[in-house]
LOVO-550740 format. One record per residue (C-alpha): residue in three letters; z, y, x; residue number from 0. Coordinates in steps of 0.25 Angstrom, whole numbers. Each point is the difference from the previous one (the first is absolute). Last residue first. Layout:
% residues N
<node residu="Ala" zz="Z" yy="Y" xx="X" num="NUM"/>
...
END
This chain:
% residues 338
<node residu="Lys" zz="-61" yy="-41" xx="-34" num="337"/>
<node residu="Val" zz="8" yy="10" xx="-9" num="336"/>
<node residu="Val" zz="5" yy="9" xx="11" num="335"/>
<node residu="Glu" zz="-13" yy="0" xx="9" num="334"/>
<node residu="Thr" zz="-8" yy="6" xx="-11" num="333"/>
<node residu="Arg" zz="11" yy="11" xx="-2" num="332"/>
<node residu="Phe" zz="0" yy="3" xx="15" num="331"/>
<node residu="His" zz="-15" yy="1" xx="1" num="330"/>
<node residu="Lys" zz="-1" yy="9" xx="-12" num="329"/>
<node residu="Leu" zz="10" yy="9" xx="6" num="328"/>
<node residu="Ala" zz="-7" yy="0" xx="14" num="327"/>
<node residu="Ala" zz="-13" yy="3" xx="-7" num="326"/>
<node residu="Glu" zz="6" yy="12" xx="-7" num="325"/>
<node residu="Gly" zz="7" yy="5" xx="12" num="324"/>
<node residu="Asp" zz="-12" yy="0" xx="9" num="323"/>
<node residu="Ile" zz="8" yy="4" xx="13" num="322"/>
<node residu="Gly" zz="2" yy="13" xx="8" num="321"/>
<node residu="Arg" zz="13" yy="6" xx="-4" num="320"/>
<node residu="Lys" zz="-6" yy="9" xx="-10" num="319"/>
<node residu="Ser" zz="-6" yy="-12" xx="-7" num="318"/>
<node residu="Ser" zz="14" yy="-7" xx="-1" num="317"/>
<node residu="Glu" zz="5" yy="13" xx="-6" num="316"/>
<node residu="Lys" zz="-11" yy="-1" xx="-11" num="315"/>
<node residu="Val" zz="2" yy="-15" xx="-2" num="314"/>
<node residu="Trp" zz="15" yy="1" xx="-2" num="313"/>
<node residu="Glu" zz="-1" yy="12" xx="-10" num="312"/>
<node residu="Asp" zz="-11" yy="-7" xx="-8" num="311"/>
<node residu="Asp" zz="9" yy="-13" xx="-1" num="310"/>
<node residu="Leu" zz="12" yy="8" xx="-4" num="309"/>
<node residu="Pro" zz="-9" yy="7" xx="-11" num="308"/>
<node residu="Asp" zz="-2" yy="-14" xx="-6" num="307"/>
<node residu="Phe" zz="15" yy="0" xx="-4" num="306"/>
<node residu="Ala" zz="-1" yy="5" xx="-14" num="305"/>
<node residu="Lys" zz="-12" yy="-7" xx="-3" num="304"/>
<node residu="Lys" zz="6" yy="-13" xx="5" num="303"/>
<node residu="Leu" zz="12" yy="3" xx="-8" num="302"/>
<node residu="Asp" zz="-8" yy="0" xx="-13" num="301"/>
<node residu="Ala" zz="-6" yy="-13" xx="3" num="300"/>
<node residu="Asp" zz="13" yy="-7" xx="3" num="299"/>
<node residu="Leu" zz="6" yy="6" xx="-13" num="298"/>
<node residu="Ala" zz="-12" yy="-6" xx="-8" num="297"/>
<node residu="Ala" zz="1" yy="-13" xx="7" num="296"/>
<node residu="Ser" zz="15" yy="-1" xx="-4" num="295"/>
<node residu="Ala" zz="10" yy="1" xx="11" num="294"/>
<node residu="Met" zz="7" yy="-13" xx="3" num="293"/>
<node residu="Gln" zz="15" yy="-1" xx="-2" num="292"/>
<node residu="Leu" zz="9" yy="-8" xx="10" num="291"/>
<node residu="Lys" zz="14" yy="-1" xx="-5" num="290"/>
<node residu="Ile" zz="13" yy="3" xx="7" num="289"/>
<node residu="Gly" zz="11" yy="-10" xx="-4" num="288"/>
<node residu="Asp" zz="7" yy="-2" xx="13" num="287"/>
<node residu="Asp" zz="-7" yy="-13" xx="2" num="286"/>
<node residu="Glu" zz="-13" yy="7" xx="-1" num="285"/>
<node residu="Leu" zz="4" yy="10" xx="11" num="284"/>
<node residu="Lys" zz="4" yy="-12" xx="8" num="283"/>
<node residu="Lys" zz="-14" yy="-7" xx="-2" num="282"/>
<node residu="Tyr" zz="-7" yy="13" xx="3" num="281"/>
<node residu="Ala" zz="7" yy="1" xx="13" num="280"/>
<node residu="Gly" zz="-3" yy="-14" xx="4" num="279"/>
<node residu="Ala" zz="-15" yy="3" xx="-3" num="278"/>
<node residu="Ile" zz="1" yy="12" xx="9" num="277"/>
<node residu="Ala" zz="6" yy="-8" xx="12" num="276"/>
<node residu="Ala" zz="-11" yy="-10" xx="-1" num="275"/>
<node residu="Asp" zz="-10" yy="11" xx="0" num="274"/>
<node residu="Leu" zz="7" yy="5" xx="12" num="273"/>
<node residu="Ala" zz="-1" yy="-13" xx="7" num="272"/>
<node residu="Ala" zz="-15" yy="-1" xx="-3" num="271"/>
<node residu="Met" zz="-1" yy="13" xx="8" num="270"/>
<node residu="Arg" zz="-2" yy="-9" xx="12" num="269"/>
<node residu="Lys" zz="-14" yy="-4" xx="-4" num="268"/>
<node residu="Ala" zz="-4" yy="15" xx="1" num="267"/>
<node residu="Phe" zz="4" yy="1" xx="15" num="266"/>
<node residu="Ala" zz="-11" yy="-9" xx="4" num="265"/>
<node residu="Ala" zz="-10" yy="11" xx="-3" num="264"/>
<node residu="Gly" zz="7" yy="9" xx="10" num="263"/>
<node residu="Ser" zz="11" yy="-8" xx="7" num="262"/>
<node residu="Gln" zz="2" yy="-14" xx="5" num="261"/>
<node residu="Ser" zz="-14" yy="-1" xx="7" num="260"/>
<node residu="Met" zz="3" yy="15" xx="4" num="259"/>
<node residu="Ile" zz="11" yy="-4" xx="9" num="258"/>
<node residu="Ala" zz="-8" yy="-11" xx="7" num="257"/>
<node residu="Lys" zz="-12" yy="10" xx="2" num="256"/>
<node residu="Gln" zz="10" yy="10" xx="6" num="255"/>
<node residu="Asp" zz="6" yy="-11" xx="9" num="254"/>
<node residu="Glu" zz="-14" yy="-4" xx="5" num="253"/>
<node residu="Ala" zz="-4" yy="14" xx="3" num="252"/>
<node residu="Ser" zz="13" yy="1" xx="8" num="251"/>
<node residu="Leu" zz="11" yy="10" xx="-5" num="250"/>
<node residu="Lys" zz="3" yy="13" xx="7" num="249"/>
<node residu="Lys" zz="-11" yy="7" xx="-9" num="248"/>
<node residu="Trp" zz="9" yy="-4" xx="-12" num="247"/>
<node residu="Ser" zz="12" yy="7" xx="5" num="246"/>
<node residu="Ala" zz="-8" yy="12" xx="3" num="245"/>
<node residu="Pro" zz="-6" yy="0" xx="-14" num="244"/>
<node residu="Asn" zz="14" yy="-1" xx="-6" num="243"/>
<node residu="Val" zz="-1" yy="-10" xx="-11" num="242"/>
<node residu="Thr" zz="-3" yy="2" xx="-15" num="241"/>
<node residu="Val" zz="3" yy="-7" xx="-13" num="240"/>
<node residu="Val" zz="-5" yy="8" xx="-12" num="239"/>
<node residu="Phe" zz="7" yy="-1" xx="-14" num="238"/>
<node residu="Ser" zz="-5" yy="1" xx="-14" num="237"/>
<node residu="Gly" zz="8" yy="2" xx="-13" num="236"/>
<node residu="Ser" zz="-6" yy="-6" xx="-13" num="235"/>
<node residu="Thr" zz="-6" yy="4" xx="-13" num="234"/>
<node residu="Arg" zz="-4" yy="-6" xx="-13" num="233"/>
<node residu="Gln" zz="-10" yy="6" xx="-11" num="232"/>
<node residu="Asp" zz="-7" yy="-13" xx="-4" num="231"/>
<node residu="Lys" zz="11" yy="-7" xx="-7" num="230"/>
<node residu="Leu" zz="10" yy="10" xx="-2" num="229"/>
<node residu="Arg" zz="12" yy="-8" xx="-2" num="228"/>
<node residu="Leu" zz="12" yy="6" xx="-7" num="227"/>
<node residu="Ile" zz="13" yy="-5" xx="5" num="226"/>
<node residu="Ala" zz="12" yy="0" xx="-9" num="225"/>
<node residu="Lys" zz="15" yy="4" xx="-2" num="224"/>
<node residu="Thr" zz="4" yy="5" xx="13" num="223"/>
<node residu="Ser" zz="14" yy="6" xx="2" num="222"/>
<node residu="Pro" zz="6" yy="-13" xx="5" num="221"/>
<node residu="Ala" zz="-12" yy="-3" xx="9" num="220"/>
<node residu="Leu" zz="1" yy="13" xx="9" num="219"/>
<node residu="Asn" zz="8" yy="-7" xx="10" num="218"/>
<node residu="Leu" zz="-7" yy="5" xx="12" num="217"/>
<node residu="Ser" zz="-4" yy="-14" xx="5" num="216"/>
<node residu="Val" zz="-4" yy="-5" xx="-14" num="215"/>
<node residu="Val" zz="-8" yy="12" xx="-4" num="214"/>
<node residu="Glu" zz="-5" yy="1" xx="14" num="213"/>
<node residu="Met" zz="-6" yy="-14" xx="0" num="212"/>
<node residu="Ala" zz="-6" yy="3" xx="-14" num="211"/>
<node residu="Thr" zz="-9" yy="10" xx="6" num="210"/>
<node residu="Thr" zz="0" yy="15" xx="1" num="209"/>
<node residu="Gly" zz="-8" yy="12" xx="-4" num="208"/>
<node residu="Ala" zz="5" yy="1" xx="-14" num="207"/>
<node residu="Tyr" zz="12" yy="4" xx="-8" num="206"/>
<node residu="Ala" zz="4" yy="1" xx="-15" num="205"/>
<node residu="Asp" zz="7" yy="9" xx="-10" num="204"/>
<node residu="Val" zz="8" yy="9" xx="11" num="203"/>
<node residu="Thr" zz="14" yy="5" xx="0" num="202"/>
<node residu="Gly" zz="6" yy="-14" xx="-3" num="201"/>
<node residu="Lys" zz="11" yy="1" xx="10" num="200"/>
<node residu="Ser" zz="-4" yy="-13" xx="6" num="199"/>
<node residu="Val" zz="-14" yy="4" xx="1" num="198"/>
<node residu="Pro" zz="2" yy="14" xx="6" num="197"/>
<node residu="Glu" zz="11" yy="-5" xx="10" num="196"/>
<node residu="Phe" zz="-7" yy="-13" xx="4" num="195"/>
<node residu="Tyr" zz="-14" yy="6" xx="3" num="194"/>
<node residu="Arg" zz="4" yy="6" xx="14" num="193"/>
<node residu="Val" zz="-6" yy="-11" xx="8" num="192"/>
<node residu="Ala" zz="-13" yy="2" xx="-8" num="191"/>
<node residu="Pro" zz="-2" yy="13" xx="7" num="190"/>
<node residu="Val" zz="0" yy="12" xx="-11" num="189"/>
<node residu="Ala" zz="-10" yy="5" xx="-10" num="188"/>
<node residu="Val" zz="5" yy="4" xx="-14" num="187"/>
<node residu="Ile" zz="-11" yy="1" xx="-10" num="186"/>
<node residu="Gly" zz="1" yy="6" xx="-14" num="185"/>
<node residu="Ser" zz="-13" yy="7" xx="0" num="184"/>
<node residu="Thr" zz="-7" yy="-12" xx="-6" num="183"/>
<node residu="Leu" zz="-12" yy="-9" xx="1" num="182"/>
<node residu="Ala" zz="-8" yy="6" xx="12" num="181"/>
<node residu="Gly" zz="14" yy="1" xx="7" num="180"/>
<node residu="Phe" zz="0" yy="-15" xx="-1" num="179"/>
<node residu="Gln" zz="-11" yy="-2" xx="10" num="178"/>
<node residu="Lys" zz="4" yy="13" xx="8" num="177"/>
<node residu="Ser" zz="14" yy="-5" xx="2" num="176"/>
<node residu="Ser" zz="-4" yy="-13" xx="4" num="175"/>
<node residu="Thr" zz="-10" yy="6" xx="10" num="174"/>
<node residu="Ser" zz="9" yy="8" xx="8" num="173"/>
<node residu="Pro" zz="15" yy="0" xx="-3" num="172"/>
<node residu="Thr" zz="7" yy="-13" xx="-6" num="171"/>
<node residu="Thr" zz="2" yy="0" xx="-15" num="170"/>
<node residu="Leu" zz="10" yy="2" xx="-11" num="169"/>
<node residu="Ile" zz="-6" yy="3" xx="-14" num="168"/>
<node residu="Lys" zz="5" yy="9" xx="-11" num="167"/>
<node residu="Met" zz="-8" yy="-4" xx="-12" num="166"/>
<node residu="Ser" zz="-6" yy="8" xx="-11" num="165"/>
<node residu="Lys" zz="-14" yy="0" xx="5" num="164"/>
<node residu="Phe" zz="1" yy="-15" xx="3" num="163"/>
<node residu="Asp" zz="1" yy="-4" xx="-15" num="162"/>
<node residu="Ala" zz="-12" yy="9" xx="-3" num="161"/>
<node residu="Leu" zz="-8" yy="-9" xx="10" num="160"/>
<node residu="Thr" zz="3" yy="-12" xx="-9" num="159"/>
<node residu="Ala" zz="10" yy="-12" xx="0" num="158"/>
<node residu="Pro" zz="11" yy="6" xx="8" num="157"/>
<node residu="Cys" zz="11" yy="-10" xx="4" num="156"/>
<node residu="Ala" zz="13" yy="1" xx="-8" num="155"/>
<node residu="Lys" zz="12" yy="5" xx="8" num="154"/>
<node residu="Met" zz="3" yy="-2" xx="15" num="153"/>
<node residu="Cys" zz="-15" yy="-4" xx="2" num="152"/>
<node residu="Phe" zz="-5" yy="-5" xx="14" num="151"/>
<node residu="Phe" zz="-15" yy="3" xx="3" num="150"/>
<node residu="Asp" zz="-5" yy="-10" xx="11" num="149"/>
<node residu="Gln" zz="-3" yy="0" xx="15" num="148"/>
<node residu="Gln" zz="-9" yy="-9" xx="7" num="147"/>
<node residu="Pro" zz="4" yy="-9" xx="12" num="146"/>
<node residu="Phe" zz="0" yy="7" xx="13" num="145"/>
<node residu="Ser" zz="-13" yy="3" xx="7" num="144"/>
<node residu="Phe" zz="-3" yy="-2" xx="15" num="143"/>
<node residu="Val" zz="-7" yy="6" xx="12" num="142"/>
<node residu="Ala" zz="0" yy="-7" xx="13" num="141"/>
<node residu="Leu" zz="-1" yy="1" xx="15" num="140"/>
<node residu="Val" zz="-5" yy="15" xx="0" num="139"/>
<node residu="Gln" zz="-1" yy="7" xx="14" num="138"/>
<node residu="Leu" zz="1" yy="14" xx="-4" num="137"/>
<node residu="Asp" zz="-6" yy="13" xx="8" num="136"/>
<node residu="Lys" zz="-14" yy="0" xx="-8" num="135"/>
<node residu="Tyr" zz="6" yy="-6" xx="-13" num="134"/>
<node residu="Glu" zz="-2" yy="12" xx="-9" num="133"/>
<node residu="Arg" zz="-13" yy="4" xx="7" num="132"/>
<node residu="Ser" zz="-6" yy="-11" xx="-8" num="131"/>
<node residu="Lys" zz="-6" yy="-13" xx="5" num="130"/>
<node residu="Ala" zz="12" yy="-8" xx="-4" num="129"/>
<node residu="Phe" zz="-1" yy="4" xx="-15" num="128"/>
<node residu="Tyr" zz="-13" yy="-5" xx="-4" num="127"/>
<node residu="Ala" zz="-4" yy="-15" xx="2" num="126"/>
<node residu="Glu" zz="13" yy="-3" xx="8" num="125"/>
<node residu="His" zz="9" yy="7" xx="-9" num="124"/>
<node residu="Thr" zz="-7" yy="-6" xx="-12" num="123"/>
<node residu="Ser" zz="1" yy="-14" xx="4" num="122"/>
<node residu="Trp" zz="15" yy="3" xx="4" num="121"/>
<node residu="Leu" zz="3" yy="5" xx="-14" num="120"/>
<node residu="Ala" zz="-7" yy="-11" xx="-7" num="119"/>
<node residu="Arg" zz="8" yy="-10" xx="7" num="118"/>
<node residu="Thr" zz="13" yy="8" xx="-2" num="117"/>
<node residu="Leu" zz="-3" yy="1" xx="-15" num="116"/>
<node residu="Gln" zz="-3" yy="-15" xx="-2" num="115"/>
<node residu="Glu" zz="13" yy="-4" xx="8" num="114"/>
<node residu="Ala" zz="8" yy="11" xx="-8" num="113"/>
<node residu="Thr" zz="-5" yy="-7" xx="-13" num="112"/>
<node residu="Ala" zz="-10" yy="7" xx="-9" num="111"/>
<node residu="Thr" zz="0" yy="7" xx="-14" num="110"/>
<node residu="Pro" zz="-12" yy="10" xx="0" num="109"/>
<node residu="Gly" zz="1" yy="14" xx="4" num="108"/>
<node residu="Pro" zz="8" yy="13" xx="0" num="107"/>
<node residu="Leu" zz="-2" yy="8" xx="13" num="106"/>
<node residu="Glu" zz="12" yy="-3" xx="9" num="105"/>
<node residu="Thr" zz="-7" yy="-11" xx="7" num="104"/>
<node residu="Ile" zz="-10" yy="11" xx="5" num="103"/>
<node residu="Met" zz="12" yy="6" xx="8" num="102"/>
<node residu="Glu" zz="-6" yy="-8" xx="12" num="101"/>
<node residu="Phe" zz="-10" yy="12" xx="1" num="100"/>
<node residu="His" zz="10" yy="12" xx="1" num="99"/>
<node residu="Leu" zz="8" yy="-4" xx="12" num="98"/>
<node residu="Arg" zz="4" yy="13" xx="7" num="97"/>
<node residu="Asn" zz="-1" yy="10" xx="-11" num="96"/>
<node residu="Pro" zz="6" yy="-10" xx="-10" num="95"/>
<node residu="Val" zz="12" yy="-2" xx="9" num="94"/>
<node residu="Ile" zz="10" yy="-5" xx="-10" num="93"/>
<node residu="Gly" zz="-9" yy="-9" xx="-8" num="92"/>
<node residu="Thr" zz="-5" yy="-7" xx="13" num="91"/>
<node residu="Phe" zz="12" yy="-8" xx="3" num="90"/>
<node residu="Gln" zz="0" yy="-1" xx="15" num="89"/>
<node residu="Ile" zz="3" yy="-13" xx="7" num="88"/>
<node residu="Gly" zz="3" yy="1" xx="15" num="87"/>
<node residu="Ile" zz="-3" yy="-7" xx="13" num="86"/>
<node residu="Asp" zz="3" yy="5" xx="15" num="85"/>
<node residu="Ala" zz="12" yy="8" xx="-4" num="84"/>
<node residu="Ile" zz="4" yy="14" xx="6" num="83"/>
<node residu="Gly" zz="-14" yy="0" xx="6" num="82"/>
<node residu="Lys" zz="-3" yy="14" xx="-6" num="81"/>
<node residu="Gln" zz="-12" yy="-6" xx="-8" num="80"/>
<node residu="Val" zz="9" yy="-11" xx="-5" num="79"/>
<node residu="Met" zz="11" yy="10" xx="-5" num="78"/>
<node residu="Asp" zz="-10" yy="9" xx="-5" num="77"/>
<node residu="Leu" zz="-5" yy="-11" xx="-10" num="76"/>
<node residu="Gln" zz="14" yy="-3" xx="-4" num="75"/>
<node residu="Gly" zz="4" yy="14" xx="-3" num="74"/>
<node residu="Pro" zz="-1" yy="1" xx="-15" num="73"/>
<node residu="Pro" zz="10" yy="-12" xx="-2" num="72"/>
<node residu="Pro" zz="10" yy="6" xx="10" num="71"/>
<node residu="Ala" zz="-1" yy="-4" xx="15" num="70"/>
<node residu="Leu" zz="6" yy="-11" xx="9" num="69"/>
<node residu="Ser" zz="3" yy="-9" xx="-12" num="68"/>
<node residu="Ser" zz="11" yy="-10" xx="2" num="67"/>
<node residu="Pro" zz="3" yy="-12" xx="9" num="66"/>
<node residu="Ala" zz="-14" yy="1" xx="6" num="65"/>
<node residu="Phe" zz="-8" yy="-12" xx="-1" num="64"/>
<node residu="Glu" zz="-6" yy="-7" xx="12" num="63"/>
<node residu="Ile" zz="-14" yy="-5" xx="1" num="62"/>
<node residu="Lys" zz="-3" yy="-10" xx="11" num="61"/>
<node residu="Val" zz="-13" yy="0" xx="8" num="60"/>
<node residu="Arg" zz="-3" yy="-10" xx="11" num="59"/>
<node residu="Gly" zz="7" yy="-12" xx="-7" num="58"/>
<node residu="Gln" zz="-13" yy="-8" xx="-2" num="57"/>
<node residu="Thr" zz="-7" yy="13" xx="-6" num="56"/>
<node residu="Ala" zz="-2" yy="-8" xx="-13" num="55"/>
<node residu="Thr" zz="14" yy="-5" xx="0" num="54"/>
<node residu="Glu" zz="6" yy="14" xx="2" num="53"/>
<node residu="Ile" zz="-9" yy="6" xx="-10" num="52"/>
<node residu="Asp" zz="4" yy="-11" xx="-10" num="51"/>
<node residu="Lys" zz="15" yy="3" xx="2" num="50"/>
<node residu="Ala" zz="-3" yy="15" xx="-3" num="49"/>
<node residu="Trp" zz="-8" yy="-3" xx="-12" num="48"/>
<node residu="Pro" zz="11" yy="-10" xx="-5" num="47"/>
<node residu="Thr" zz="10" yy="12" xx="1" num="46"/>
<node residu="Leu" zz="-9" yy="10" xx="-6" num="45"/>
<node residu="Val" zz="-4" yy="-7" xx="-13" num="44"/>
<node residu="Gly" zz="11" yy="-9" xx="-6" num="43"/>
<node residu="Thr" zz="13" yy="6" xx="6" num="42"/>
<node residu="Val" zz="-4" yy="14" xx="2" num="41"/>
<node residu="Leu" zz="-9" yy="2" xx="-12" num="40"/>
<node residu="Pro" zz="10" yy="-8" xx="-9" num="39"/>
<node residu="His" zz="10" yy="10" xx="4" num="38"/>
<node residu="Thr" zz="13" yy="-5" xx="6" num="37"/>
<node residu="Ser" zz="-1" yy="8" xx="13" num="36"/>
<node residu="Pro" zz="-1" yy="13" xx="-9" num="35"/>
<node residu="Phe" zz="-13" yy="7" xx="2" num="34"/>
<node residu="Ile" zz="-3" yy="13" xx="7" num="33"/>
<node residu="His" zz="-8" yy="-6" xx="12" num="32"/>
<node residu="Ser" zz="1" yy="-1" xx="15" num="31"/>
<node residu="Leu" zz="-8" yy="-10" xx="9" num="30"/>
<node residu="Leu" zz="3" yy="0" xx="15" num="29"/>
<node residu="Leu" zz="-11" yy="-8" xx="8" num="28"/>
<node residu="Lys" zz="5" yy="-9" xx="11" num="27"/>
<node residu="Thr" zz="-10" yy="-5" xx="10" num="26"/>
<node residu="Glu" zz="4" yy="-13" xx="7" num="25"/>
<node residu="Ala" zz="-6" yy="-3" xx="14" num="24"/>
<node residu="Ser" zz="-9" yy="-12" xx="0" num="23"/>
<node residu="Ser" zz="-12" yy="6" xx="8" num="22"/>
<node residu="Ala" zz="10" yy="8" xx="9" num="21"/>
<node residu="Thr" zz="8" yy="-13" xx="3" num="20"/>
<node residu="Ala" zz="-13" yy="-7" xx="3" num="19"/>
<node residu="Ile" zz="-5" yy="11" xx="9" num="18"/>
<node residu="Leu" zz="13" yy="1" xx="7" num="17"/>
<node residu="Ser" zz="0" yy="-16" xx="3" num="16"/>
<node residu="Met" zz="-14" yy="1" xx="5" num="15"/>
<node residu="Ala" zz="4" yy="10" xx="10" num="14"/>
<node residu="Ala" zz="12" yy="-8" xx="4" num="13"/>
<node residu="Ile" zz="-8" yy="-12" xx="2" num="12"/>
<node residu="Leu" zz="-10" yy="7" xx="8" num="11"/>
<node residu="Gly" zz="11" yy="6" xx="9" num="10"/>
<node residu="Val" zz="6" yy="-13" xx="2" num="9"/>
<node residu="Ser" zz="-13" yy="-6" xx="4" num="8"/>
<node residu="Arg" zz="-3" yy="11" xx="9" num="7"/>
<node residu="Leu" zz="14" yy="-1" xx="7" num="6"/>
<node residu="Ile" zz="-3" yy="-15" xx="1" num="5"/>
<node residu="Arg" zz="-14" yy="2" xx="6" num="4"/>
<node residu="Thr" zz="6" yy="10" xx="10" num="3"/>
<node residu="Leu" zz="11" yy="-9" xx="4" num="2"/>
<node residu="Met" zz="-10" yy="-11" xx="3" num="1"/>
<node residu="Met" zz="-8" yy="9" xx="9" num="0"/>
END
């Protein structure tokens, strides 16, 4: 009898031990992205985010970073859906057919910080985009916007629409090329990572579709004379952070809630790190003798008229995809300036 009781006690203890071990087991999620490890997004946003998730889940969930990207830039979304990585970060501008809605940040609009834009983007995502069929098979952790882009002049900056017409302008593909393509036929569209050659060789008059951070990191500053700030016609690139649905479902409801407490709306505050980085980049460009020029009110108004069709195009396509595009755009711009 005594032996039976002992064995039962041992069995109970062992079972309880297994339960405790299972409940405290560490789940590792592999994150792959396209950015250099020294990029401010990695050091100032993603790394602290991963650490905060580990803390919020009391160590049950740990995000590990792949040493290099496990897929090319356009393939980050497929990479996650196929389970090659658990978490990925997709730049929307190179997959417009897959992620149209978040490209709302590429529509010319008022000057704002990355934190403001990201807060507005998440609010609009939750209110309008998330319920669309575009996100049917995606588990979204966050959406965010990079700092806004500028117009960089290698010669005299344009003062009127007529000045733009005679210019050869380097842009990124997609919305940026359409934006400045409304002003001149002299558009050269390539990925920003390929800007150095045409800029350094002086085969273009100006370039757009990129931020001051890239001007510094891509060594474009020596060929740049000035920055033309378009006050109410500025754009930015957007990104979507997704997690593999199967990996997400394996997590407990408690851990899912803890992860979202550090993501979603909370992710916007993390973008202050990029706002600080862009401020540092502007300071460096200023120290290099590159002057900031503000576009006149008249030029800004003329540019708005030229760029308005981009809004109409986005709204029309959004309506085709099942949301009220006009209401979503109004919501986003209202949230940006709050």
